[in-house]
C-alpha positions as CSV (number, residue, x, y, z in Angstrom):
1,M,0.2,0.3,-0.1
2,T,1.4,3.6,-1.0
3,I,0.3,6.7,0.5
4,Y,0.3,10.1,-1.0
5,F,0.8,13.5,0.8
6,E,0.4,15.5,-2.4
7,G,-3.3,16.1,-1.1
8,L,-2.8,16.6,2.3
9,L,0.2,18.9,1.6
10,T,-2.4,20.9,-1.2
11,G,-5.2,21.0,1.6
12,L,-2.9,22.4,4.4
13,A,-1.2,24.9,1.8
14,T,-4.8,25.8,1.2
15,F,-5.9,26.8,4.3
16,L,-2.5,28.6,5.2
17,I,-2.8,30.7,2.4
18,I,-6.4,31.7,3.4
19,G,-5.3,32.8,6.3
20,C,-2.1,34.5,5.9
21,F,-4.0,36.3,3.1
22,H,-7.1,37.5,5.6
23,P,-4.5,39.8,7.7
24,I,-2.6,40.8,4.2
25,V,-5.7,42.3,3.3
26,I,-6.7,44.1,6.0
27,K,-3.0,45.8,6.2
28,A,-3.0,46.7,3.0
29,E,-6.1,48.3,2.9
30,Y,-4.8,50.4,5.8
31,Y,-1.7,51.0,4.7
32,F,-2.2,52.1,1.3
33,G,-6.2,52.0,0.5
34,T,-7.8,49.9,-2.5
35,G,-5.3,51.7,-4.9
36,I,-3.5,48.9,-4.2
37,W,-5.3,46.4,-5.8
38,W,-3.0,46.3,-8.9
39,V,-0.3,44.9,-6.6
40,F,-2.9,41.4,-6.5
41,L,-3.3,41.5,-10.0
42,I,0.5,41.1,-11.0
43,A,1.3,39.0,-8.2
44,G,-2.1,36.5,-9.4
45,I,-1.0,36.7,-13.1
46,G,2.9,35.6,-11.0
47,F,1.7,32.9,-9.9
48,I,-1.0,31.9,-12.0
49,T,1.5,31.8,-14.9
50,G,4.0,30.1,-12.7
51,A,1.5,27.4,-12.0
52,L,1.2,27.1,-15.8
53,F,4.6,25.9,-16.0
54,T,5.5,23.9,-13.2
55,G,6.0,20.2,-14.2
56,N,5.2,19.2,-10.2
57,V,1.3,18.6,-9.6
58,C,1.3,19.6,-6.4
59,F,3.5,22.9,-6.3
60,S,1.9,24.3,-9.4
61,S,-1.3,23.5,-7.5
62,I,0.1,25.6,-4.6
63,L,1.1,28.5,-6.8
64,G,-2.6,28.2,-8.5
65,I,-3.8,28.9,-5.1
66,L,-2.0,31.5,-4.1
67,G,-2.8,33.3,-7.9
68,F,-6.7,33.0,-7.0
69,S,-5.8,34.2,-3.7
70,C,-4.2,37.5,-4.4
71,F,-7.6,37.7,-7.8
72,W,-10.0,37.1,-4.4
73,S,-7.8,39.8,-2.7
74,I,-8.7,42.5,-5.1
75,L,-12.6,42.2,-4.6
76,E,-11.8,41.7,-0.7
77,I,-9.7,44.9,-0.5
78,F,-12.6,47.0,-1.9
79,A,-15.2,45.1,0.6
80,Q,-12.0,45.7,3.4
81,K,-12.4,49.3,2.2
82,K,-16.6,48.7,3.0
83,R,-15.7,47.2,6.7
84,V,-14.0,50.1,7.7
85,Q,-16.8,52.5,6.6
86,K,-19.1,51.3,8.9
87,G,-16.5,50.8,11.2
88,W,-15.6,47.0,12.2
89,F,-12.1,47.8,11.3
90,P,-10.1,50.3,12.3
91,M,-9.2,53.5,10.1
92,N,-5.6,54.6,9.7
93,P,-6.2,58.5,11.0
94,K,-3.7,59.5,8.5
95,R,-6.3,58.8,5.6
96,K,-9.7,60.1,6.6
97,K,-10.5,61.7,3.9
98,Y,-9.9,58.5,1.9
99,Y,-13.4,57.2,3.8
100,E,-15.4,60.2,3.1
101,E,-17.6,59.9,0.3
């Protein structure tokens, strides 16, 4: 009997990536606002491209998960601004005008 750990490793990586991206989005919006969305776009494209050209299925999967997590973060950074405006998260006092609409 052979045991394959690739699925377990991919699942663990997914769990950790999602867990890491949550505070990354919060901090990015706090310090840079929604204008940082393009960094997530470029990183996502880079990770997806890497996934396409990586021969190892497990590593390719993890790169794909990273890429799509970056794409999802673009949506989340705009949602984070709305959460700050509702008072659910702290506002950066240096950028009060940014939150006024």
